[in-house]
N, C-alpha and C positions, 0 to 999 in steps of 0.2 A: 434668360435665366429664370424668370418667373415661371414660365411654362415647364422648364426643366425641374425646378424645385417642386412644382405641383405634382409631378409624376414621380420622379425619383426620390423626392423627399418622403413621400408616402411609402415607397418601397423600403427605404432605409429604416423608417419607423417600424414597419412590420417585421423586418429582419431583427432589429434590436429587441422587439417584443418576443420574437421566437426564441432568441438566445436567452432572454430573461426567464421564459417559461422552462426552457431546457435546463438551465442552471439549477432548477429545483430538483432535478432528477439526476444530476451529476454528483458523484462523491466529492466532498470538500477536499481541498488540498491536504496532503499528509502533514502531520505536525513535524516540526524540526527538533523536537525534544522528546525523548522517551525515558521512562524510569525502569531500570533493570534490577530486579531482586537477585542478588548473587549468593553469597555465603559468608562464612567467617574468614578472618585473616588466616593465611596459610593454607586455605582449602583450594581445591581445584576449581570450584565454581567461581570464586572471586577472580582467579587468574584468567579463566575463559571470558568472564564478563569484561575484563579490561581489554582483551583482544577484540571483542565485539565493539567496544567503544572506539578503539583505534581505527577499525575498518569503517564503521559508520561515519566517523568524523570526515572521511574522504568525501562523503556524500552530503556533508553539511548537516548531518543529524547528530545532535548532542545526546550522548547517553549518560544519564545520571545513575551511578551505581549505588545501590543501597546494600550495606553489609547486613547480613541476617544470621540467625542461628543455624540455618540449614533449610532442607527441602520443606519440612512442615511449616516453618515460619514463612517461607516463600509462598506456599500455597495459601496460607492465611492472608497474607498481604495482597495476593493477586485477586482473591475473591472479596476483599473488602474495598468498596469504592472509595472510602475515605483515605485509604493508604496511597492511592495514586500510582500504583505499580502497573506497568503495561506488559512486561515480559519477565520471564524467570527461567531458571534451570530447575528441573524437577527430577528427583530420583524415582525410578520405576517402583510401583507398588505403594506409593505414598498416598496418591489420590485416585479418584475415579470420577466418571461422568455423573453418576448418581449423587455422589457426595459433594461434588464441586461443580454445580451448573455454571455456565457462563465462561468456562475455561476451554480453550482449544489447543491442540498440539500442532506445532509447526514441523515436528519430526523428531526422531530419536537420533542422538548425536554421538554417544560414546558409551562403552561399557564402564561400569563402576564396580569392580571386584570387591568382594568382602574379604578383607585381610584379617584373619584371626591369629593373633600372636599369643602363644601359650608358653609357660615355663617348661623347660625340659625335665625338671625334676618332679613334675606332676604328671601322673598318668591320665591323659585325656584322650580316649579313643573315640568316644562319641560325645556329642554335646551334652548328653544327659550327665556326663561326668563333671560338668561345671556346677552341679548342685552344691551349694554351700560355699562356693568359691567367690573370691573378690574379683569382679569383672567390670572393666570399663566398657560401657555400652553406648557411648556417644552423648554429647550434650543434649539437654532438653531442647526440643524444637527441631532436632536434626532428623534427617531421613535414616541415619545410622541407627538411632535408637528405635525407630518404628520397625525397621527390618529385624533388628536383634530380638525385639519382643516377639515378633511373629515366629521367627525361627526357633527360639527357645520354647515358645508355647507348643510348637509342633513336636518338640522333644519331651514334652511333659513337664516343663519347668515354668513356674510362674515367677516372673522377674521380681515382683514385689515380695514374694514369700520364700522362694527356693534359692535365690541368688543374692549375694551381697553386691548389688548393682551400684556402680559409681558413674554418675552422669558427667563424664569428662570429655573435653574436646581433644583434638589430635595432640597438641603440644602437652597438655596436662597428662594425657594417657601415657605418652612415652616417658614422661618424668616419673609417673607412678610405676611403670614397668622397671625403670632403671633403679628405683629405690626399693623394689619388691613390695610396693604398697598394694599392688594388684597382682593376681595370678594369671590373668588373661585380659586381652583388650581387643575389641572389635574396631575395625576401621573400614569405612566404605569410601574408596577413592579411585579415580581413573588411573592413577599411577601409584607406584609404591610410595607410601608415606616417607617423608624426608629422612627420618632417623632409622628407618627399618633395616637397611643393609648393615649399618654399623652395629645395631642391636643384635641382629642374627649372627654377625661375624664373631661376637663375643662368646657364643656357644651356650649361653644360658637360656636362650629362647628359640623357638621354632615356629614355622608357619603350619597351621592346621590345614590338612587336605580333606576336602569334603568328598569322601569316597562314595557316599550315598547320594550323589548329586542328582541321579535320575529321580529319586523319591522327592527331593526338594523341588525339582522342576515340575513334577506331577502335582504337588500340593500348591505350588506358587508359580503360576504360568508366566509371571513377569520376570522370572529368574532364568538366566542362561548359565551354562557351565563352560569355563575356559580353563585351559591348562597352562600353567606357568612352568616352562621347561627348566630342568636342572641347569644352574649356572646363569639363568637369564638376567638376574639382578646384578650379579658380579661374577663374571666368568673366571677371573683370576682366583677368587676365593671360593668358587663353586657354591654360590648362594642363589637359590636354595640348593641343598645337597641332592634332593630328589625332585622328580616331576611332582608338581603340586596342583591339585584340582581346586579351583576357586569358583564360588558362586558369584554371579554378577547380575544385578539389575541394570537396566539401561537408562541413562540420563536422557531426558527429553527437554527440548526447548518449547515452552508453553507460553500462551499469551491470553489476554482477555479476548472474548469473542468479537468485540467491536474494534479490534485492531485494524488500522487502515490497510487495504490491500497493497498499496504501494510500499508500505513499510515491510510487509511480508516478503516482498520480492528482494529488498536489500538485505533483510535478515537472513533469508535463505541463501543468498549469494555469499554472505559472510560465513554462514554455517558450512557451506561447501569448501570455502577457503580454509577455515579453521579445522574442521573435522574430517574433511575429505582425504587428506594424505594418510599414509600408513600410521597406524596407532600401535601401541605395544601389544594389544590383543586383537587387532583387526587389520586386514590388508587394506591397501588404498582402495577407495571407492565404496567401502562398506557403509560409511555414514556420509551425510545424513540419510536416513531411511524412514519409510512410512510404517515399518514394523515396530512392534513392542509398545505402541502408543496406548496410554491409559485413558486418554481423552479423545473426543472426536477430532479428526484432522480438520484443520482450517480448509475451507473450500478450495483454495488455490494451492495448498501445500503439496499435495501429491503430484500435481502437474509440475510444480517447480522442482520437486525432488527428481522427477524423471527427466525433465527437459531443461532445467535451469531457468534463470530469469528470462524475461522477454528480450527481444533484439534491442529495443531502445535502452532498457536498463543495463544490458550487458555492455553496450558500446558508448553510451552517452552519460554525461553527468546526471546524477539522480534528479536534480531540479529540472533540467532540460527534458529528460525523459517523461517526467510527470506532467510537465506543461504540454508536451506534444500529445501524450495519451489523453489528457483531458480535452485538448483541442479537437482531437479526432472524434470524440463523442459529440462535441458541439457541431461537427460538420453535418450531422443528421438534420437539425433544423435549418442549417444554412442551405444545404442542397434541396431539401424539401420546399423551402420558401423561394429560394433564388431562381430556380429553374422556371417555375410558372410565372413568377413576378417579372423576370427579365424577358420572358416571351410576350407578356402583356405590355410591359412598359414602353418599348419602342413604338408600337402602333399608337398607344395612348399619347405619347409625346408628339408624334407626327400629327395626330388629330388636333392636339392643342395648338400647334403652330398653324396648321392649315385653317383651323377655325377662325383665327384672327383675320386671315385674308378672305375667307369665304363670307364672313360677316359683312365685310366691305362690299363684296359682290352683291349681296342681298340688298344693301342700301342702294347700290348703283342701279340695279334692275327696277327697284321701286321708283327711284327718281326718273328714270327714263320713261317708265310706263305712265307716270302722272304727267310728265311734260307733254306726252303725246295726247293724253286724253283730257287734260284740264283746259276748259275754255277761258278760265279766269286769268287775266294778265298778271294780277298781283300774286296769285298762287304760283304762276310760272316763274315770276321773278324770285320768289322765295325758294323754289326748287333749284333754280340756277345757282343761288347762293349756297344751297346745301351741296350742290355738285362741286363748287369751289372748295367748300370746307372738306368734303370727302377727298378731293385731290390733295389738299394740304395734309390731311391725316395719313393718306397713303404714302406721301413723301416722307413723313416722320416715322412711319412704321419700321420697326426693327425685327428682323427675322434672321435665323442662321443662314450662312452662305449657301447651304444646300437647298434652301427654299427661295433664293433670290429670284429665280426665273418666274416663280408664281407671283412675287411682288411686282416685278417689272411688267408682267402680263396684266396685272390689275391696273397699273398706271397707264399702260397702253389702252386698255379698255375704257378707262375714264376719259382719256383723250378722244377715243373713238366716239363715245357718246357726245362729247363736246362738238365734234365735227358734224354728227348727225343733227344736233340741235341748231348749229349754225346754218346748216343747209335746209332746214325745214322752214317753208315760207310762213307757216303759222307761228313758229316760235322765234325765228331769227330776228324780227324787229325788237322783240323784248330782249333777246340775247345781246343785240347790238347796242341797245340803250344802256344795258348794264355794263358791258365791257368797254 
């Protein structure tokens, strides 16, 4: 065992040292908790964030949802290290790589149409006609308000001077429309706002159709145009009464640039499950997509969008897949060290065992040579005593079974030397006196 530990113990120590060095270059395990900046109560962002939380809970990842004022607030929190936000939903056109360094896109996930509701008793053919009107433009900190300001500015209107702007959220805006406290209201939402159908059914309001959508898309590349067919919201009541063209930024799933790659995989798998099926304005498979991103794509995102998660993430529990993936990286030092070490270790072990026996052979040869050459009877007597001690040591020597033949040969050779000593007329009298 001593010889075994001398050789293989060193091998084990070297392998452990190799793993320790490799661990410095392996990504740490992913966190089991992330913070998701969503949106306000009643908004689509908050609803989607809850679905992400449900899906990631299957993989033992806890999602802490933070309610916010909207996309602008989300971006502010995401770029503020003290806020502790990891991921967020972001409306297209709100941020940019230059204005928000350190933010990456995981993909675009759904259209967010601009729903402009106007009173039917007011002639509004172009957005310029909103001059002097009372308009709900979305709450402060929302992406709705950012987009409205951009669109109205393109039509020659300064929100602060030319429009009686009301910073109202979805619920407050519908209440204001119902009481005629505002003349028009902007909403940016993935689906028709909850009270919209009943409001339009009353006949006092209509959806504005952006007929000059090509010009808007030219001025604002982050915008798309989509058509809401007649009757799409309520076929029985024919709402809307005509085909309506809506402008639509695209919502993106964004994250801090230091997000763990393993979390990106489960987030993209969740995004495919949530946003991949048919949407009201997109056929199945349209989202998630690498298009429309305002921020640099995370390095693994495009591959994940095209091919989906890795084989391990797809078919194994998240924790097990991560463990295996990290272990695969650790195989590099394992293979690098183990192959040469285990080629060297067996010969070194054999040498250790054989050296124990060969050292006794060296002593035996010295004793035999001195017995033949020494004329001193006292010295010969001492050498014969050493031969007896050597025989005793050889008898107590322990070696693996595979080397027993060498041990028995040693003992036979010690006996052989004894026989030579006994037969030598110059040595035998001494030997006989001792024995």
